[in-house]
N, C-alpha and C positions, 0 to 999 in steps of 0.2 A: 842258071841265074846270071844276070849281067849286073856287075857292080861298077859304079862310077866314083872315083875319087876326084872331087871338084875343088880346085884351088881358086879362091876368090880374093881379089885385091888389086890395088894399083901399084905395080912394081916400081914406079917412078918415085914413090914417096916413102922410102925406108920401110919401117915396120908395117905400114899399110899393106905391103905386098906379101906378108908372111904366108898367107894361104896359098898363093901361087908358088912361092919359094919352097915351102914344105912339100907341096904336091910334087914338084920337080925333084926335090931331094929324095923322097921315097921312091920315085920312079927310077932314078939312076943308081941308088945305093942298095936297093933290095930287089930280090926276085920273088914273085908271088905265084905259087903253083896250086892248081886245083884241077882235078879231072872233070868235075861237073860245072865249074864256074869260070866266068871270064871277068877280067878287071881292066879298066881303062883309067888313065890319069890325064885329066884335061885342065888346062889353064882357062878358067872362066873369066879372068880379069875383072872388068867392071861392066860386063855385058848385061847383067840382070835379066830383064824380060826377054832378051834375045836368046837366053838359055832355055826357055820353056820347052821348045821342041826337042832339045837334047835331054833335058831332065826326065821327060815322060817316057823315054826309051829304055830306062833302066829299072831293075827290080829293087835295088838298094843304092843309096847315095851316102857317101861320106863327104861332108863339106868342111873344108879347112878355111878359116878366116880369122880376122881380128874382130874382137867384140868390145863393147863398152859396158862396164858395170860400175854403178855408183859406189865409190869407196874402195874399189879394188886397186891393187898395185900393178905397175907395169910388170908383165911376165906371168901374172896369174893365169892359170889355164882352166877353162870350163869345157866340160864334155857332157852332152845331153841330146836326147832325141828331140827333133823339132816339135813333135806332138806334145812334149812336156817342156816347152820353152820357159825357163825360169823368168819370173817377172822382172828381176833385177838385171837381166841381160838385154841389152839393146844393140842396135847397129847405128848409133848416133854419131860416130866418130868421123865419118867422111861421106862424100857424095854418093859412093856406090852402095853404102851399107843400108840406108833406109830403103833404097830401091830394091835391094836384094831381099830384104824382109818382106816387102810388098809383093815381090815376084813369087816367093814361096807361099805366101798366104793366098794369092790369086790362084796358083796351081793347085793348092789344097782345096779351095772352094770349088774349083772345077772338077774335083774328084780324081785328078791325075797325078797327085804327088805320091811317089813311092816312099816307103820308109826311108827317112832321112835322119842322119845323125850328124851333129855339128861338134867339131872340136875347135875351140876358139881361144885366143890369147889376147891379153890386154896389151896394146901397143903403146909405145911412147907417143906423145902428142905429135900429130903429123903436121909438119910445117908447110911452107910454100916453096921451099927449095927442093929441087930434084936431087935425089940421093938413092943409091942402091945399098947404102950402109944400114945395117940393122943395129938397134940399140944394144948396149951392153946387158941391160936387164932382160931384154927379150932373149938374147942368145944364151944367157945363163939359165933360162927356164924352158927353152924350147924342147929340151929332151923330154919333158913331161908331156908336151903336146904330141911329140913323135910317138911316145909309148902308148898314149891313148888311141892314136890313129892306128897303130899296128895291132893293138888289142882288138879294136873293132873289126878290122879286116880279118884277123885270125879267127874271131868268133863267127865270121860268115863262112868259114870252111877253107881258108887258104893256108897253105904251108908257106912260111916266110923265111927267107935266107938272106943274110947280109952279103952283098957281092962287091961293094966298094965303100970307100970312106971319104967321099968328097965333102968337105965342110960346107955347112949351110951358107956361110957368108960368100964362099966362092960360087955356089949355085946362084945366090942373089945377084952377084956381080955380072952374071951371064944370062939371067932369066930372059932378057930382052931378045936373045937369040932363039929361044924356044928349046924344048928338050924332047 
């Protein structure tokens, strides 16, 4: 089984890049082992529909992203299968998000969407200024997002071992270099 951990977001706008930052964080701070399965960590950025050829190559996908939920607080975490997308969860916070939702729905309609699980967090409102800084509220709650992601990967049959402790903000400061 091939598993994809897909980080989504624009790393130039603080909390908006949390999907990419957390994807990189997991990749450098943990080892994932399985005799039967393979796992890859990919920065999907804001590519949306350009990701379709990649998405269809995997058996399971874990997508990490920021989400919008009416009435939710910054740092609230939501974890759900795409097939059971809660009504209150949207991707209305930035340019990439609506397009990503459309991309997933299009891939699903074509019958090519593998089982996909989303772990999302409510970001601070994204401004117009470029920043790699993550909000205090997001950093205070991202451990919940990390635990949900690790739980999903473990349930797919991977043994997980912590191998480093590079802080998330440090990862975010250098995400533009790639990991």
